[in-house]
N, C-alpha and C positions, 0 to 999 in steps of 0.2 A: 239528852241522854247521857248518863254518867258512864265512866269507863267500865265500871263493873257490870252495868246493865248491857253495855255494848259487847263485853267479853262473853257473858253468859248467853246472850242472844246469838252471837256468832257460833259458839260451840254447839248450841241447840240446833242451829240451822245446818251445820256440818253433819250432825247425826241424822237429821231429816233428809239430807242429801245423799246419804248412804255411806258416809265415812265412819268407820268404827273408832270413835273417840271415847276412851274410857274416862272415868272420873279422875284417876291419877294423872292422865295426860292433860286434862283440862287444868288441873292444879299446877302442873309443871309450866304450862303456858302462862298462867296467871303470875307465878313467881318470876318468870322471865320479864314480865312487864315492869317489875319493881326495880330492875337494874338497867333497863334500856332507856335510850333517849327516845321518847314517844314522838318527838317531832321528826325523827328519821323513819319515814314510812316504809322504806324498803328493808331496813333492818328489822322493823316490827313484823313485816311479812315473812322474812326469813326465819325469825324466832318462832312464829306460829307454825310455819310449815315444818320446821325441825321437830316441833313438839307433837304435832297432830296428824301429819300426813305420813302414811306408811308405804304407799305404792304410787308409782308414777302415774297410773291411770286415775288416781284421785286428785291430781294437781289441777286439772281444769275446773272441777267443782270447787275446790278450795279457792282458786284465784277469783272466780266469779263472785263467790260469797264475800271474800275479803274486800273486793272493790265496793260492795254494797255496804258492808258494816264499817269499813274504814275508808271512806271516800277521800279523794285527793283534796277536795275543798268544797265549800258550799257554792251553789250556782249563783251567778250574778243575778240581781233582781232588777236590773235596769229595764225600762219599758221596751227597748228594742230587742231584748233577749227573752221576753216573755212570749208564750204561744200567741201567734197572730191569727186572726180570723181568716178563713180561706177566701180566695178570690171568687167572685160570682161565677157560677157554673153556666155554661151555655144553655140556652133554652131547650135544646134538643137532647140534653144529657140528664139522666135521672141519678142524683146522688144517692149513694147507699150509706147506711148508718156506719159511723166510725171509719169511713174510708178517708185517708189523708188526702187533702187537696193542696198541692204545692202553691206557695205564694212567694216565689223567689224572683229577684231582679236579675236579668240575664247578665248585665254588666258586673253586678256584685258577685255572681257565681263565677264569672270568668276571672275576676281578680283572685278569688280563692283558688281557682284551678292553677293560675300562674304561680302562686305561692306554693301550692302542693307540688307542682312540677320541680321546683327548686329543692324542696325538702326531700323528695324521693331520690334526687341525685346526690344530695349531701348526706343523707341518712342521719339527720339530727333528731334523735328520739324525743328529746324534751320539746323541741319546737314542733315536732309532728303531733305530740299529745296536745300541746297548746292549740294548734290549728284545729284539731278534732273537736276540742271543747268549744272553740269559737264557732266552728261550723254548726255544731249541734244547736248552740244558742241562736244562730241566725236562720237555719233552714229546717230544723227538726220539729218546730212547734206547729200544731194544727188544732182546729176545733172540730170535734166530732159530736155525734149525737149524745154521748155521755159526758161531754165537757172537754176542757183543754187537755192535750196530751202531747206526747213526743214520739217521733218515729225515726229510726235509723235509716229506713228506706228513703225517706225524703232527702236526707243528707247525701246518700249514695247517688240519688237521682240528680242532685244539683252538682256534685263534684265529678261524678262519673269517671273515677280514676282509670278504668280499663281503657278508655279512649286515649289516654296519654301514653300507652305502652309503646306505640310505634316511634314517637318522638324521643322517648326516654331511651329506647334501644339504640337509636342513631347516636344519641349523645354519649352513651356508655361505650359503644363500640368504636366511636371515632371514625377512622378511615378503614376499619377492617371490613372485609366482605361479610355480608349476612350469611347465616347458616353455620352449621358446625358447632363445636363445643363452646366457643366463645359466646355465641348467641344464646345457646341453651343456658349457660351459666348466668348471663346477664338477665335473661328473662326470669330465671328462678330467683335471682337476687331482688329484682324489682317487684315480683309477685309477693315475696316475703314481706317487703316493706308495705305494700298495699294491704296485705293481710293484717299487719300490725296497726295500720291506720283504721281499718274496719273494726278491729278489736277495741281501739281507743274510743271510737264513735259509739259502739254498742255499750261499752262500760259507762260512758257519760250519759247516754240516754237512760240507762237503768238507774243511775244515780239520781237523775232529776225526777224520774218516776217515783223512786223511793222517798225522796223528799216530800212529794205531794201525796202519795198514797200509803206510805209506810213501808219499812224495809221488809217486814215479814211477808206482806202481801206480794211484793215484787219478787222476793226470793222463791216463792212457791212456783212461779212460772218461769223464772230465769234459769233455774238450775235443772239440768237433766241428770238422770241417775248415773252413777259411776258405771263403767263399762261392764263390770261383772254383775250388775243389777239391771241391765237393760233387758227389756222384754224382747226375746229373740224374734218372735213373730211380727213385731212392730218396728224392728230396727230399720234405719235408713241405710242407703248404700255405704255412707261413710262409717256408720255404726258397724256394719258387717265386716268392713276391713279391720276395724279395731278389735272386734270379737275374734276374728281369725288369728290375730297376733297374740291374743290371750290364751288360746286353746292349748298351744304347745307347752308353754310354761306350766299351765294347769295340769296337763298330763304328766309332766315330769315330776311335779310335787306329789301327785297322787301315786305315781309309780314308786316313788321313794317310800311313801307311807306303806304301800302294800308289801314292798320288800322287807321293811323293818318288821312288819307284822308277821310275815312268814318266818323270818329268822327268830323272832321271839317265841314262836310256837314249835321250834324244832325238838324240844325235849320230849314231846309225845306224852301219852297217858301214863299215870303212875303204875308201876309194876309192884303190886303189894307183896307178892311172894319174895322177890329179890330184895325188896327193902327190909322185910323182916329178917331174912337170912343175913344181910349185911349188918343189922343191928346187934347180932350176937357178939360181935367183937367189941361192942361198947356197952355191954351189960343189958342189952335189950332196949336201949334208948336209940330210936332211929335218927341219928344225927345227920345221916346222908340218905337221901331218897334215890331210888332207882326208877328209871322210866323205860317204857317200851320204845323201841325205835319207831320214829315217826315215818309213816309211809309217804314217800314222795307224791305230792299231789299238785297238779297244775290244772285248774278248771278250764273247761271249754266255754266259749261264748257264742250263742246264736242270736242274731239281731234280725228282727222283722220291723221294717220302717215303712210308714205311709209316705209315699213320694208324691202325693198330689200337691197342687199348687199352694193350697192353704197352709201346709206345714213343711214346705220344701226347705226353708231356711233352718228350721229346727232339726230336720233329718240331716242336713248337711253338717251341722256342728256336732251332733251326737255321734255321727259316723266318724267324723274327724277325730274326736276324742277317743272313741272305741279303738280306732286303728293306731292311735298314738300309744295306747296301752296294750297293744297286742302281744308284747313280749311277756306280759303277766299271764297270758293264757296259752294253753297248749295249742288251741286252734280257734280261729274266729271265722264264722261263716255268716254272710249277710244276705238277707232276702228283702227285696223291695216289692211294693204292690201299690196299685191304684184300685182297679176293680178285678185284677187277677195278679198272680204272684210269680216272680222269677228270681232265681239266685243271681246275685250281682257281685259275688266275692271276687270274680275275675277282674273287675274294674279297679280293685283296691290292692291287688297283690304286689304290684311293683314297689320295691322299697324306695322311700323318699319321693314317691309320686305325688303329684298335685291333686289334692282331694277335690278342688273345684273342677278340674278337668275330668276327674273320675265321675263326678256328679253329672256333668254335661254329657259324657258318654253314656252313663246310665240312662238318662232321660231319652237320649236319641236311639239307643240300641237295645235296651232291655224290653222284654215283653211284659208290659205292665198294664196295658189297656185291652180289655176284652170287648166291651160294648159301649157304654156311655162315657167312660173316662172319669166317672165320679167314684169316690171311695166306696168300696164294698168289702168291709172287713170280713164278713161271713164267708164270702166266696174265696177270699185270699186264705183264710184259715183252712177251709176244706181242701184247697189245692196243696197247701203245705202238708197236711196230714196224709194226703193220698200219695204225694210224690217224695216228700222229704221227712216223713215222720220218724224214721229211724235215726236221724242225726241228733235227736235229743235223748240223752241218757242220764244216768245218776251223777255224772261229773259235769253236766251242762248247766250253765246259767242262761236262762231265756230272757231276752229283753225285747219288748214290743214298744215301738215309738209311734204315737199318733194321737189325734184328738178325739177318737171314738165317735166321730160323726159318720154314721153308717148310711145316710141318705134313705132311711126307712126300709132298708133291706133286711133279710134274714140274718140275725147275729151269729148263727152257727155256734151256739154255746157248747154243744157236744164236741165239736172240733177243737175249740179252745181248751176244754178240759183234757182232751187227749194230748194236747201239747204241754200243758202245765203239769199233769200228773207224773210223768217220768223225770222231770227236770229236778236238778238239785236245788235251784232257786229260780223264781220267775217274778218278773216285775213288768209293769206297764208305766211308761213315762208319758204324761199328758201335758203338752205345752200350754193348754188353756187354763185360766184361773179356775179354781175349784167352784167358785160361785156360778160359773157358766156351764158346769156339767149338768147333764140331763135337761138342757134347754134346747128347743128346736129338735134337730135330728140326732142330738147327742144321746148315746146310751151308755155313758160312762158308768152310771150306777149299776146297770145290769152286768157289765163286764167286771166291775169291782167286786161282785160277789164270788167271782171265780179266780181272780188274780189281783194282787195288790196294785192299786192305781196310785201313782205319786204325781203331784203337781211339780212340773219342772219347766219353769218359764225363763230362767236365766242361768248364767254360768255358775253363780253361787250355789243354786239348788242342784245343778248338774254335778258340780264338784263334790257336794255333800253326798250325793247318791253314789257316785262312782267310787268314793272312798270305802263304800260298804260292799262293793261287788264281790271281792274275793274274801 
């Protein structure tokens, strides 16, 4: 593969991975290649990152793809480092397709572990990477139903670095007593080195797979979306932590945009009579316009969110963002429901409070379940109109959060219309892909005839929407 093909493929893969790389930025990176020492791989990585990466959350995607498109070196092709056939399985065990079967020699694995122990104590990054590559060539190969392949899990099983922690801690601490700050720092340091080892192993496995199957094919499965493009409903626990870190900066950017928009509109509507009168001093030419004073206006926000298990993570993040933006609204009132509805504003009123704790209190203390504990949008809407209908007025923006899966209950369209009609604006954010609307017990299409339904599956879509709230 030529350098030009590698460059264009890398840029294309970054865009597919969710990085906003423009044509000009791609050309900037290409120009940088003409003045760099291409043999210096880390300088090449830094030049590409400076040209193409805009946010720190994009760096993991960038690094993963860089390792695939600009690998450290070709894999050795010696017979001992090619994928080996698995050992014969016991007669009473039934092998499953594509399940790696380890074929490692215990003495060989122990020798690798001894070397690993020394490297984790000395923190030699180059040697650690070399050991990872060697271990992948020795332990990662296996034969599955679809042919030869490589598995990082087999390397982890052979080296099992976690079992070295106790001995490493004793060596680092020396004669110090266990426990306390010293042990915590030592444990954190060793774990960081183990994490780097695992990253080197995974990168080398991906490189070998890319050599055999093609870079594009491996890149499709190796790269996870950038954090702002993660599907909130399908996020892992680690993803949820990353998403929470991104919500506050997103809210700050959106609040700044809203403030600028409000300042830009302070001139008010044109006062035609005063403008004509002022033009008399310039011969009837209206060189200066006059405007009516703009009425101070700060909208109110009313949020209804489905708090059932299927959309709980989505409700968590939208509520977090709404409350981060509450300074842009005169009042924010929040109502949650499952098969009945309760006002939960009280759980979020404490300034600087932890929204995660507020959500836990909401789940435990709020009156959200009436009978089955399954979502019943129709009954929730009826309860809202009956008990809280007067909170929606001409200054109110109404926001409903949920997947519109009503479990075949009465949709209560008349109650929804009674909520939407008096509101200044009304929106429904649905965390499901639009292709899944009106499947199964979803009645998104029915509700969409009475209130705008917007697909909102990730922080990018959420940020785009909230920018239009005021």
